[in-house]
C-alpha positions, 0 to 999 in steps of 0.5 A: 312453560320454562322460561329462561330470561338468563342463559345462566340459570338454563342448566340442563345434564346433557349426555352425548346421543347416538345421533344429534338432533335436529335443530330447526331455525325458525323466522318469526315474522316481523311480529304478529303473529297471524304473519307467521307461515303455516309451517313455522307455526306448526314448528313451534306449536310442536317445540320443546326447546326454543331459544329465541332472540330479542325480536320476537315478540311475546304474541309469537312466544304464546304460541309456544306449548306450557310444558316446553323449555323457553331459552332467551339468548337474545342480544339488545344494543351493547348488552348480550346476554350470550355471544354469538359464539356461546348461542352457537356452541349452546345449540350444539350441544342441545342437538348433541344430546338429543334435544331437537332445538328451534332456534326462534328468529324475529323477521327472516334468520336470513337476514340480518338474523346471524341465520346464515353463521348458525346454519353454517356452523350446525353443517360443519359439525354434523348436526341436521337442521332447517330453515323457516322462512320468515315475511322480513322486518322490511315486508312487514314494516312497508306493507302496514306502513303503506310504503312499496318497497318497489313502485314503477314510478319511484324505485326499481331496486330495494337495498337493504343495510345495517346501520349498526355502528363499527365498534372502534374508537371513532363511531363510523359506519362500514357503507357503500355509499356510492351504492346506497344514493344511487336514483331510482332505490328505496334504501332499507335501513335496520338497527339504524335508530342509534346511527341516524344522524349520522347516516343521514348527513352520510347520505347527503354528503354523498348526493342524495337530496336532502328533501329526500321523503324518508320515513321511521317504523317502530314495532311494525306490525303490532298494535303499537306500531308507529310511523314518522315521515319527513325528509332525509334531513329531518328525520332525526330531529323528528326520531329525538321529538318522538323518542323512537325507540328499536326496534325502528326501521328507516325507510328511504326515497320517493316511495316514502311520499305515497305513505299517505296515501295507502297507508292502513288506517286501522294499523297502529297509532297515528302517523307523526308528519313533519310539517315543515314546507320541504317535505310537504312540497317535495312530497307532494311534487312526487305524487303530482309527478306519478299521478 
């Protein structure tokens, strides 16, 4: 297997083929290779060239055949191996040369993975493509942390947003705040570790109770998974205290109060709980009300 961690080292003579080859956008799931769909596992096992993102776990990459080329095109905060336009251009060049491409993305390609942009570019260029969905990071984190995304006593809807800070002179979150603070819903925030303090302050400012249960799930579904549980107000300090790093997902809502009861005992490292009286009282009250 050839592994090109820096895309600039991946050079190949590409000649125009009579017909472009197929590009397959594959959801690699939240990390645990056993959570791949059967269809995704088959596609990975047959791949000849794989363009993969930062959030694809090493355990999933080990399923790529030994003779295939692995090309890293991942994006991390403030560090992009290739800009998005260049990734799309590379896919198009490879497909037009007659080389089938497997585009491997963490979670699901169409959920904060820019899979829609890539599929649109392929369609507009006349390149055939398939999309294989994957278990999303939110689904993996919720199940492995024992936090239902919906529950009749707590949340009738789920809202998924990105906490990525908008570029510019002043850091800002461009979000629909009134929609985020509606009652009886679960709020899931992707890419929000770096903006957690700002996110918490803005949600409280727009009317969400400071003692709303909240959790951070770091490296969900992997052996090193950690779950931190507190309140909307206390979670930023808890994240700093335990040095949480991406990838981590933020879950906010009264469903989080079910974590201690429902969390699988065999998954990941211990939970780090906020032991303030406010958090304990809030969780106890919610559990009592739902009993």
